[in-house]
C-alpha positions as a Markdown table, in Angstrom:
| # | Residue | x | y | z |
|---|---|---|---|---|
| 1 | Met | 85.2 | 117.3 | 77.3 |
| 2 | Glu | 83.8 | 115.5 | 81.1 |
| 3 | Ile | 81.0 | 112.9 | 78.3 |
| 4 | Leu | 84.5 | 112.2 | 76.4 |
| 5 | Gln | 86.5 | 111.2 | 79.4 |
| 6 | Lys | 83.9 | 109.0 | 80.8 |
| 7 | His | 83.4 | 107.3 | 76.9 |
| 8 | Val | 87.3 | 107.2 | 76.3 |
| 9 | Ser | 86.9 | 105.1 | 80.2 |
| 10 | Glu | 84.9 | 103.2 | 79.5 |
| 11 | Ala | 85.7 | 101.8 | 76.6 |
| 12 | Arg | 89.0 | 101.0 | 78.3 |
| 13 | Val | 87.4 | 99.2 | 81.1 |
| 14 | Trp | 85.5 | 97.6 | 78.0 |
| 15 | Glu | 88.7 | 96.4 | 76.0 |
| 16 | Glu | 90.1 | 94.5 | 79.3 |
| 17 | Ala | 87.0 | 93.1 | 80.9 |
| 18 | Glu | 86.6 | 91.6 | 77.1 |
| 19 | Glu | 89.8 | 90.3 | 77.4 |
| 20 | Phe | 89.0 | 89.3 | 81.2 |
| 21 | Val | 86.3 | 87.7 | 79.9 |
| 22 | Arg | 87.3 | 85.6 | 77.6 |
| 23 | Leu | 90.3 | 84.2 | 79.0 |
| 24 | Phe | 87.9 | 83.0 | 82.1 |
| 25 | His | 86.2 | 80.7 | 80.1 |
| 26 | Arg | 89.1 | 79.9 | 78.5 |
| 27 | Glu | 90.0 | 78.7 | 81.2 |
| 28 | Asn | 86.9 | 77.5 | 82.6 |
| 29 | Pro | 85.0 | 75.2 | 80.4 |
| 30 | His | 82.6 | 74.3 | 82.9 |
| 31 | Ala | 81.7 | 78.6 | 81.8 |
| 32 | Gly | 80.4 | 77.1 | 78.9 |
| 33 | Asp | 80.1 | 79.7 | 75.9 |
| 34 | Pro | 81.1 | 83.4 | 76.5 |
| 35 | Arg | 79.4 | 85.7 | 74.3 |
| 36 | Ala | 76.0 | 86.0 | 77.0 |
| 37 | Arg | 78.1 | 86.9 | 80.1 |
| 38 | Leu | 79.8 | 89.4 | 77.0 |
| 39 | Ala | 76.4 | 90.7 | 76.6 |
| 40 | Ala | 75.3 | 91.5 | 79.9 |
| 41 | Val | 79.0 | 92.4 | 80.9 |
| 42 | Arg | 79.0 | 95.4 | 77.9 |
| 43 | Ala | 74.6 | 96.2 | 79.0 |
| 44 | Glu | 76.0 | 96.8 | 82.8 |
| 45 | Leu | 78.3 | 99.1 | 81.9 |
| 46 | Ala | 76.7 | 101.3 | 79.5 |
| 47 | Glu | 74.0 | 101.8 | 81.9 |
| 48 | Thr | 75.9 | 102.5 | 85.3 |
| 49 | Gly | 79.4 | 102.5 | 83.8 |
| 50 | Thr | 81.4 | 99.5 | 85.8 |
| 51 | Tyr | 80.5 | 96.0 | 86.2 |
| 52 | Arg | 80.1 | 93.3 | 89.5 |
| 53 | His | 82.5 | 90.4 | 88.4 |
| 54 | Thr | 80.1 | 86.6 | 89.7 |
| 55 | Pro | 82.0 | 85.2 | 92.4 |
| 56 | Glu | 83.8 | 82.7 | 90.7 |
| 57 | Glu | 85.5 | 85.2 | 88.7 |
| 58 | Leu | 87.1 | 86.8 | 91.6 |
| 59 | Val | 88.0 | 84.1 | 92.4 |
| 60 | His | 90.0 | 83.0 | 88.8 |
| 61 | Gly | 90.7 | 86.7 | 88.7 |
| 62 | Ala | 92.9 | 86.8 | 91.7 |
| 63 | Arg | 95.4 | 84.0 | 90.9 |
| 64 | Val | 96.0 | 85.3 | 87.5 |
| 65 | Ala | 96.5 | 88.1 | 88.8 |
| 66 | Trp | 99.2 | 86.5 | 90.9 |
| 67 | Arg | 100.2 | 84.2 | 88.1 |
| 68 | Asn | 100.9 | 87.4 | 86.1 |
| 69 | Ser | 104.0 | 88.5 | 89.7 |
| 70 | Asn | 106.7 | 88.9 | 87.5 |
| 71 | Arg | 108.7 | 90.0 | 90.6 |
| 72 | Cys | 107.4 | 86.4 | 92.9 |
| 73 | Ile | 110.1 | 83.8 | 92.3 |
| 74 | Gly | 106.5 | 81.6 | 94.6 |
| 75 | Arg | 104.0 | 81.3 | 91.9 |
| 76 | Leu | 103.9 | 77.2 | 91.5 |
| 77 | Tyr | 101.1 | 77.2 | 93.6 |
| 78 | Trp | 98.9 | 80.1 | 91.9 |
| 79 | Asn | 95.4 | 77.8 | 91.7 |
| 80 | Ser | 96.3 | 77.0 | 95.6 |
| 81 | Leu | 95.1 | 81.0 | 97.1 |
| 82 | Arg | 92.7 | 81.6 | 98.5 |
| 83 | Val | 89.9 | 84.1 | 98.4 |
| 84 | Arg | 88.1 | 85.6 | 100.7 |
| 85 | Asp | 84.9 | 88.0 | 99.0 |
| 86 | Arg | 84.2 | 90.9 | 100.9 |
| 87 | Arg | 83.4 | 93.7 | 98.5 |
| 88 | Gly | 80.3 | 94.4 | 100.6 |
| 89 | Leu | 82.4 | 96.3 | 103.1 |
| 90 | Thr | 83.9 | 100.4 | 102.4 |
| 91 | Ala | 83.8 | 101.0 | 106.3 |
| 92 | Ala | 87.2 | 101.6 | 107.6 |
| 93 | Glu | 86.3 | 99.7 | 111.0 |
| 94 | Asp | 85.0 | 96.5 | 109.3 |
| 95 | Ile | 87.6 | 96.2 | 106.7 |
| 96 | Ala | 90.5 | 96.8 | 109.7 |
| 97 | Ala | 88.2 | 93.6 | 111.1 |
| 98 | Glu | 88.7 | 92.0 | 108.1 |
| 99 | Cys | 92.1 | 92.3 | 107.8 |
| 100 | Phe | 92.9 | 91.3 | 111.2 |
| 101 | Glu | 90.8 | 87.9 | 110.4 |
| 102 | His | 92.7 | 87.3 | 107.4 |
| 103 | Leu | 96.0 | 87.3 | 109.8 |
| 104 | Arg | 94.0 | 84.7 | 111.9 |
| 105 | Glu | 93.2 | 82.4 | 108.9 |
| 106 | Ala | 96.1 | 83.0 | 106.7 |
| 107 | Thr | 98.3 | 81.8 | 109.9 |
| 108 | Asn | 96.4 | 78.7 | 110.1 |
| 109 | Gly | 98.6 | 77.3 | 113.4 |
| 110 | Gly | 101.5 | 77.9 | 111.8 |
| 111 | Arg | 100.8 | 76.3 | 108.7 |
| 112 | Val | 100.7 | 79.7 | 106.4 |
| 113 | Arg | 98.0 | 79.6 | 103.7 |
| 114 | Pro | 98.3 | 81.7 | 100.3 |
| 115 | Thr | 94.9 | 84.0 | 101.3 |
| 116 | Ile | 93.6 | 87.5 | 99.8 |
| 117 | Thr | 90.5 | 89.4 | 101.0 |
| 118 | Val | 88.0 | 91.4 | 98.3 |
| 119 | Phe | 87.2 | 94.6 | 99.6 |
| 120 | Ala | 84.6 | 97.2 | 97.7 |
| 121 | Pro | 85.9 | 98.4 | 94.2 |
| 122 | Asp | 86.4 | 101.6 | 92.9 |
| 123 | Ala | 83.3 | 103.0 | 90.9 |
| 124 | Pro | 82.3 | 106.3 | 88.5 |
| 125 | Gly | 82.4 | 108.7 | 91.2 |
| 126 | Arg | 83.4 | 106.9 | 94.8 |
| 127 | Pro | 87.1 | 105.9 | 95.0 |
| 128 | Gly | 86.8 | 102.6 | 96.6 |
| 129 | Pro | 88.8 | 102.0 | 100.3 |
| 130 | Leu | 91.8 | 102.5 | 100.8 |
| 131 | Ile | 94.4 | 100.5 | 103.2 |
| 132 | Trp | 97.6 | 103.1 | 103.4 |
| 133 | Ser | 100.2 | 100.2 | 105.5 |
| 134 | Glu | 102.7 | 98.8 | 103.2 |
| 135 | Gln | 101.9 | 95.2 | 105.0 |
| 136 | Leu | 99.2 | 93.8 | 107.6 |
| 137 | Val | 102.0 | 93.2 | 110.4 |
| 138 | Arg | 105.1 | 96.1 | 110.3 |
| 139 | Tyr | 107.0 | 96.8 | 113.8 |
| 140 | Ala | 107.3 | 100.0 | 114.4 |
| 141 | Gly | 110.3 | 102.4 | 114.6 |
| 142 | Tyr | 111.5 | 104.9 | 117.6 |
| 143 | Gly | 114.2 | 107.7 | 116.9 |
| 144 | Asp | 115.1 | 111.1 | 117.4 |
| 145 | His | 118.1 | 110.7 | 115.1 |
| 146 | Pro | 118.2 | 109.7 | 111.8 |
| 147 | Ser | 121.0 | 107.1 | 112.2 |
| 148 | Val | 119.8 | 105.6 | 115.4 |
| 149 | Thr | 116.6 | 103.6 | 115.5 |
| 150 | Val | 115.2 | 101.3 | 117.8 |
| 151 | Gly | 113.0 | 99.3 | 115.7 |
| 152 | Asp | 112.5 | 98.8 | 111.8 |
| 153 | Ala | 114.3 | 101.7 | 110.3 |
| 154 | Arg | 112.4 | 102.0 | 107.6 |
| 155 | Asn | 108.7 | 102.5 | 109.4 |
| 156 | Arg | 110.3 | 105.6 | 111.2 |
| 157 | Pro | 108.4 | 108.1 | 109.0 |
| 158 | Leu | 105.1 | 105.6 | 109.3 |
| 159 | Thr | 105.8 | 105.1 | 113.1 |
| 160 | Glu | 106.1 | 109.2 | 114.2 |
| 161 | Ala | 103.4 | 110.2 | 111.9 |
| 162 | Leu | 100.9 | 107.7 | 114.2 |
| 163 | Leu | 102.1 | 109.5 | 117.3 |
| 164 | Gly | 101.1 | 112.3 | 116.2 |
| 165 | Leu | 98.2 | 111.1 | 115.6 |
| 166 | Gly | 97.4 | 110.1 | 118.7 |
| 167 | Trp | 98.9 | 106.5 | 118.6 |
| 168 | Pro | 100.4 | 105.6 | 122.4 |
| 169 | Gly | 103.3 | 103.9 | 121.3 |
| 170 | Gly | 104.4 | 100.2 | 122.1 |
| 171 | Pro | 106.6 | 99.5 | 125.0 |
| 172 | Gly | 109.5 | 100.6 | 122.7 |
| 173 | Thr | 111.1 | 97.0 | 121.8 |
| 174 | Pro | 112.8 | 96.7 | 118.4 |
| 175 | Phe | 109.1 | 94.8 | 117.4 |
| 176 | Asp | 106.3 | 96.8 | 118.1 |
| 177 | Leu | 103.7 | 96.2 | 116.3 |
| 178 | Leu | 102.1 | 99.3 | 114.3 |
| 179 | Pro | 98.6 | 99.8 | 114.1 |
| 180 | Leu | 96.9 | 99.2 | 110.8 |
| 181 | Val | 96.0 | 102.4 | 108.9 |
| 182 | Val | 92.7 | 101.9 | 106.8 |
| 183 | Gln | 90.6 | 104.8 | 104.5 |
| 184 | Gly | 86.8 | 103.8 | 104.4 |
| 185 | Val | 84.6 | 105.0 | 101.6 |
| 186 | Asp | 84.4 | 108.8 | 102.1 |
| 187 | Asp | 86.1 | 109.0 | 105.4 |
| 188 | Lys | 89.8 | 110.2 | 106.6 |
| 189 | Pro | 92.6 | 107.5 | 107.1 |
| 190 | Arg | 92.3 | 106.2 | 111.1 |
| 191 | Trp | 94.6 | 104.2 | 113.1 |
| 192 | Phe | 93.2 | 100.3 | 114.4 |
| 193 | Glu | 95.6 | 98.8 | 116.9 |
| 194 | Thr | 96.8 | 95.3 | 116.1 |
| 195 | Pro | 95.5 | 92.5 | 118.0 |
| 196 | Ala | 98.2 | 90.2 | 119.7 |
| 197 | Asp | 96.1 | 87.2 | 119.1 |
| 198 | Ala | 96.3 | 88.2 | 115.6 |
| 199 | Val | 100.2 | 88.1 | 114.6 |
| 200 | Leu | 102.0 | 84.5 | 115.3 |
| 201 | Glu | 105.6 | 86.0 | 116.1 |
| 202 | Val | 108.7 | 83.5 | 115.8 |
| 203 | Pro | 111.8 | 83.7 | 118.2 |
| 204 | Ile | 114.4 | 83.6 | 116.1 |
| 205 | Arg | 117.9 | 81.6 | 117.4 |
| 206 | His | 121.4 | 79.9 | 116.1 |
| 207 | Pro | 120.8 | 76.8 | 114.7 |
| 208 | Asp | 124.2 | 75.8 | 117.0 |
| 209 | Gly | 122.6 | 76.6 | 120.2 |
| 210 | Arg | 124.4 | 80.1 | 120.8 |
| 211 | Asp | 122.8 | 81.7 | 123.9 |
| 212 | Asp | 124.2 | 84.8 | 123.3 |
| 213 | Trp | 121.8 | 84.9 | 120.3 |
| 214 | Ala | 118.8 | 84.1 | 122.8 |
| 215 | Asp | 119.7 | 87.7 | 124.9 |
| 216 | Trp | 118.9 | 90.1 | 121.7 |
| 217 | Gly | 114.4 | 89.0 | 121.7 |
| 218 | Leu | 115.1 | 88.8 | 117.7 |
| 219 | Arg | 111.4 | 87.4 | 116.4 |
| 220 | Trp | 109.8 | 88.1 | 112.8 |
| 221 | His | 106.0 | 87.3 | 112.2 |
| 222 | Ala | 105.0 | 84.7 | 109.9 |
| 223 | Val | 102.8 | 85.8 | 107.4 |
| 224 | Pro | 104.1 | 88.2 | 104.9 |
| 225 | Ala | 101.0 | 90.1 | 103.9 |
| 226 | Ile | 100.8 | 93.1 | 101.7 |
| 227 | Ser | 98.0 | 95.4 | 102.1 |
| 228 | Asn | 99.1 | 98.9 | 99.2 |
| 229 | Met | 99.1 | 97.4 | 96.4 |
| 230 | Cys | 95.5 | 97.6 | 93.9 |
| 231 | Leu | 93.9 | 94.2 | 92.6 |
| 232 | Glu | 93.2 | 95.1 | 88.7 |
| 233 | Ile | 90.5 | 92.5 | 87.0 |
| 234 | Gly | 88.6 | 93.2 | 83.3 |
| 235 | Gly | 89.2 | 97.1 | 83.9 |
| 236 | Ile | 87.9 | 96.6 | 87.4 |
| 237 | His | 90.2 | 98.3 | 90.6 |
| 238 | Tyr | 90.1 | 96.4 | 94.4 |
| 239 | Thr | 92.0 | 99.1 | 95.6 |
| 240 | Ala | 92.0 | 97.5 | 99.4 |
| 241 | Ala | 92.8 | 93.4 | 98.5 |
| 242 | Pro | 95.7 | 92.9 | 100.9 |
| 243 | Phe | 97.1 | 89.4 | 100.4 |
| 244 | Asn | 99.7 | 86.6 | 101.1 |
| 245 | Gly | 101.7 | 84.0 | 100.3 |
| 246 | Trp | 104.7 | 82.6 | 102.9 |
| 247 | Tyr | 108.2 | 84.1 | 103.3 |
| 248 | Met | 111.1 | 82.9 | 101.7 |
| 249 | Gly | 113.9 | 82.9 | 104.2 |
| 250 | Thr | 116.4 | 85.6 | 102.2 |
| 251 | Glu | 113.1 | 88.0 | 102.6 |
| 252 | Ile | 113.8 | 88.3 | 106.6 |
| 253 | Gly | 117.5 | 87.4 | 106.9 |
| 254 | Ala | 118.1 | 88.6 | 103.9 |
| 255 | Arg | 116.5 | 92.4 | 103.4 |
| 256 | Asn | 114.2 | 93.1 | 106.8 |
| 257 | Leu | 117.2 | 92.0 | 109.3 |
| 258 | Ala | 120.1 | 93.0 | 107.1 |
| 259 | Asp | 119.4 | 95.5 | 105.0 |
| 260 | Thr | 121.1 | 98.8 | 106.1 |
| 261 | Asp | 118.1 | 100.5 | 105.8 |
| 262 | Arg | 116.0 | 98.2 | 107.6 |
| 263 | Tyr | 117.3 | 96.4 | 111.0 |
| 264 | Asn | 121.1 | 96.2 | 110.2 |
| 265 | Leu | 122.2 | 93.3 | 111.9 |
| 266 | Leu | 125.4 | 92.5 | 110.6 |
| 267 | Pro | 128.2 | 94.3 | 111.9 |
| 268 | Ala | 126.1 | 92.6 | 115.4 |
| 269 | Val | 126.0 | 88.9 | 113.7 |
| 270 | Ala | 129.4 | 89.2 | 113.1 |
| 271 | Arg | 130.3 | 90.6 | 116.4 |
| 272 | Arg | 129.0 | 88.2 | 117.8 |
| 273 | Leu | 130.6 | 85.4 | 115.7 |
| 274 | Gly | 134.0 | 87.0 | 116.5 |
| 275 | Leu | 135.0 | 87.7 | 113.0 |
| 276 | Asp | 136.8 | 90.0 | 111.8 |
| 277 | Val | 135.3 | 92.7 | 111.0 |
| 278 | Ser | 138.8 | 95.4 | 109.8 |
| 279 | Ser | 137.9 | 95.0 | 106.0 |
| 280 | Asp | 135.3 | 94.2 | 104.0 |
| 281 | Arg | 138.1 | 91.7 | 102.0 |
| 282 | Ser | 137.6 | 89.4 | 104.7 |
| 283 | Leu | 134.0 | 88.6 | 103.6 |
| 284 | Trp | 132.5 | 89.3 | 107.3 |
| 285 | Lys | 129.4 | 90.1 | 106.0 |
| 286 | Asp | 128.8 | 87.7 | 103.8 |
| 287 | Arg | 129.1 | 84.9 | 106.6 |
| 288 | Ala | 127.2 | 86.7 | 109.1 |
| 289 | Leu | 124.6 | 86.9 | 106.2 |
| 290 | Val | 124.5 | 83.0 | 105.6 |
| 291 | Glu | 124.3 | 82.6 | 109.5 |
| 292 | Leu | 122.0 | 84.7 | 110.1 |
| 293 | Asn | 119.7 | 83.2 | 107.1 |
| 294 | Arg | 120.5 | 80.0 | 109.2 |
| 295 | Ala | 118.9 | 81.6 | 112.2 |
| 296 | Val | 115.9 | 82.7 | 110.8 |
| 297 | Leu | 115.2 | 79.2 | 108.6 |
| 298 | Asp | 115.4 | 76.3 | 111.4 |
| 299 | Ser | 114.1 | 79.0 | 114.1 |
| 300 | Phe | 110.6 | 79.1 | 111.5 |
| 301 | Asp | 111.2 | 74.7 | 110.8 |
| 302 | Arg | 111.6 | 74.6 | 114.9 |
| 303 | Ala | 108.1 | 76.7 | 115.6 |
| 304 | Gly | 106.4 | 75.0 | 112.9 |
| 305 | Val | 106.1 | 77.6 | 111.1 |
| 306 | Thr | 105.8 | 77.8 | 106.4 |
| 307 | Ile | 108.4 | 79.2 | 105.4 |
| 308 | Ala | 111.0 | 78.3 | 102.6 |
| 309 | Asp | 114.5 | 78.4 | 101.1 |
| 310 | His | 116.1 | 80.1 | 98.3 |
| 311 | His | 117.9 | 77.4 | 96.3 |
| 312 | Thr | 113.7 | 75.2 | 96.8 |
| 313 | Glu | 112.6 | 77.8 | 95.3 |
| 314 | Ser | 114.0 | 78.8 | 92.8 |
| 315 | Arg | 113.2 | 74.5 | 91.4 |
| 316 | Arg | 110.2 | 75.9 | 92.4 |
| 317 | Phe | 110.5 | 78.5 | 89.8 |
| 318 | Leu | 111.8 | 76.6 | 87.2 |
| 319 | Ser | 108.7 | 74.1 | 87.6 |
| 320 | His | 105.7 | 76.8 | 87.4 |
| 321 | Leu | 108.4 | 77.8 | 83.9 |
| 322 | Glu | 107.4 | 74.3 | 82.6 |
| 323 | Arg | 104.0 | 74.3 | 83.8 |
| 324 | Glu | 102.7 | 77.4 | 81.7 |
| 325 | Glu | 104.7 | 76.8 | 79.0 |
| 326 | Arg | 103.2 | 73.6 | 78.4 |
| 327 | Lys | 99.4 | 74.8 | 79.2 |
| 328 | Gly | 100.7 | 77.4 | 76.2 |
| 329 | Arg | 100.9 | 80.2 | 78.7 |
| 330 | Glu | 103.8 | 83.3 | 78.1 |
| 331 | Val | 105.3 | 84.1 | 82.0 |
| 332 | Gly | 107.0 | 87.1 | 82.7 |
| 333 | Ala | 109.0 | 87.7 | 85.7 |
| 334 | Asp | 111.6 | 90.9 | 86.6 |
| 335 | Trp | 115.1 | 88.8 | 87.1 |
| 336 | Ser | 116.3 | 91.3 | 89.6 |
| 337 | Trp | 113.1 | 90.2 | 92.3 |
| 338 | Ile | 113.1 | 86.9 | 91.1 |
| 339 | Val | 117.4 | 85.9 | 92.0 |
| 340 | Pro | 117.5 | 85.8 | 95.3 |
| 341 | Pro | 119.3 | 88.6 | 97.1 |
| 342 | Ile | 121.7 | 85.7 | 99.0 |
| 343 | Ser | 124.2 | 83.1 | 97.0 |
| 344 | Gly | 122.2 | 83.9 | 93.6 |
| 345 | Ala | 124.8 | 82.6 | 90.9 |
| 346 | Ala | 124.1 | 78.4 | 93.0 |
| 347 | Thr | 120.6 | 78.9 | 92.6 |
| 348 | Pro | 119.6 | 77.9 | 88.9 |
| 349 | Val | 117.0 | 81.4 | 88.2 |
| 350 | Phe | 120.3 | 83.3 | 88.3 |
| 351 | His | 120.7 | 81.3 | 84.7 |
| 352 | Arg | 118.9 | 82.9 | 82.6 |
| 353 | Thr | 116.8 | 86.0 | 81.4 |
| 354 | Tyr | 112.3 | 87.0 | 81.7 |
| 355 | Glu | 111.5 | 89.5 | 79.6 |
| 356 | Asp | 109.4 | 91.4 | 82.3 |
| 357 | Arg | 105.6 | 90.9 | 80.8 |
| 358 | Pro | 102.6 | 94.0 | 81.8 |
| 359 | Ser | 99.3 | 92.0 | 82.4 |
| 360 | Ala | 95.5 | 93.6 | 82.9 |
| 361 | Thr | 95.2 | 91.5 | 85.5 |
| 362 | Ala | 97.4 | 91.8 | 88.2 |
| 363 | Tyr | 98.6 | 93.6 | 90.9 |
| 364 | Val | 100.5 | 97.0 | 90.7 |
| 365 | His | 101.4 | 100.0 | 93.1 |
| 366 | His | 99.1 | 102.8 | 91.9 |
| 367 | Glu | 100.7 | 106.5 | 92.4 |
| 368 | Gly | 101.0 | 107.2 | 96.0 |
| 369 | Ala | 101.1 | 104.0 | 97.8 |
| 370 | Gln | 104.4 | 104.2 | 98.5 |
| 371 | Glu | 103.9 | 107.9 | 100.3 |
| 372 | Arg | 100.5 | 106.2 | 102.5 |
| 373 | Ala | 102.5 | 104.0 | 103.5 |
| 374 | Trp | 105.0 | 106.2 | 105.0 |
| 375 | Gly | 102.5 | 108.1 | 107.2 |
| 376 | Arg | 103.3 | 111.4 | 104.3 |
| 377 | Asp | 100.3 | 113.3 | 105.0 |
| 378 | Leu | 98.5 | 110.7 | 107.8 |
| 379 | Val | 98.5 | 113.9 | 110.3 |
């Protein structure tokens, strides 16, 4: 049975490897005829059960995975992704250090650069490293009662697990940086304090200069770096490969700060704006949501930090579709993720349908990723 499983596994890797190598050579004509490379991959796979991507293949594969991300509206610039090749690293402390360096480089003084750092892949008999944290930057959520949380309610379970693991906690503000949780090869998960110099944060103020917003201390970090997805390229799984683009304003203003299971700020914003919250028919939630999103966009602009608005990003996505169609490539998309969470019908991406196409070169949530992000079984 074990021999049969090994054969099936190698056959699957070869099938995906062949598909990727042919795609790489087709889209990079300077690479020449793929036959020699395919023969080398097949021989290496037969000998070791896996194969190693060339640096050029790794770069192209990571970019194609972004191009194939059905839930991402910001794919127009997929070919600009900076790839940091750190495949030689397997120890948790080395991975954590490179993750923080990733943040510094991607932040780029506020001119955020799409970046990915790729660590050692899975290999036969040796699983690759894991980053438990959902993103490289997360804020703590404190509280003794489920309905009362200081900070990000989504991160309460992880915060409690880290406190149980020995993290002393932050100063207790709504925006305390959580440590990064990394599991090296043949190691248990460990936490690493997030250096303040690796995280650029933007104070959130209302664009009309309302003084009553300043005392809130609202802020958000500049770089949305996803860290618990697996990068799959040609049958090889890079289990730790944090990547980032830049924020679209609604991610912060309509989700992170507004969702009832996150910061739930809409009631407080409405009260500060003097809105009638006695009935939903006053549309106080809608008005508060727009003002919160205005505040996010204006604050990032004033700070000189890259951010996109949902109208511009929607037009860019249609430009991406047109560009890919001209090249003869089909584009998959998940409508529920592509349409912005505010004013959806006012954007051009709303008024069409998409096919959610699977791909063998992609960023994937593997089983257990969300449970790790919540810190389950961390202690």
